[in-house]
C-alpha positions, 0 to 999 in steps of 0.5 A: 500500500502506498504511503499517503502524502502529508499534504495532499496534491490538489491536482489529480495525479497522472495515475488518478486521471487514468483511474477515473472510471469514465464509463461509470461517470457517464452512466451516473451523470449523463441523465443529470446533464441531459435533464439540465439541458432539457430544462434550460433549452427543451429542443431535443437536438440541442439537448443531445448535442450539448450533453455530448459536448459536455462530456467531450469537453470534460474528457479533453480538459480532465487534466485540468480538474482540481478536486480541491476547488470542487467536486467532479459533478460541480466541475462537470455542471460548470462546463454544461453551464458554460456551454448553455451560455454559449449556445444561447448566445449563438441563437437569435432569438434565445430558446426558452423553457417554453420548448420543454413541451416538445420533449417526447413522452412515453406514457399513455396518451392521457398522461401525454396530454396532462404532461403537455399541459402541465409543461405548457403551464410551467413554461407560462409561469417561469417565462417571466422569472429572471434568468437566474431563477430559471437557472436555479430551477433547471439546476435543481429540478432538471439536473437534480443537484443539491443546494450545496452543489448549486451554491458552488456552481453559482457563487451563492451561499447554500442557505441563499440557494435554499431560500431562493428555491423555496420562495420560487417553489412557493410562488409557483405553487401559489400561481398554479 
């Protein structure tokens, strides 16, 4: 057994880079990244493209990952967030959550209609929210991130993140 260093190296060592199980990472995080993009963008073509580009960028930049700065999923979602910003800047007009209704459902037709109706209503309610609030909703409910990870990603405190999300959900429920 190798002896641990007294002061851990914040950089991922060359050996550790090869030990990262990218298949497991992809299986664990791809659905969350996909859902994040689905909440933010809605168009299936864009969602799939940006999901794959997120993992391509992570693979290409794997030597730059520093565990002392952020957990791996936080680092990966920062890449996804940056890709979202780049994508939205390149699109005129910007794509909004309104397109979430385009996502195909696989349930019974009645459930499909109910889901479509719910998504239209949610899109209507969130359309007027500030971009930061829409981003927080996408990270929490699309990507399934914890308040702690959202705080690290956005620069807010964990407490502030929870308070904002609580207020957003309360207000959306009241307007539902």
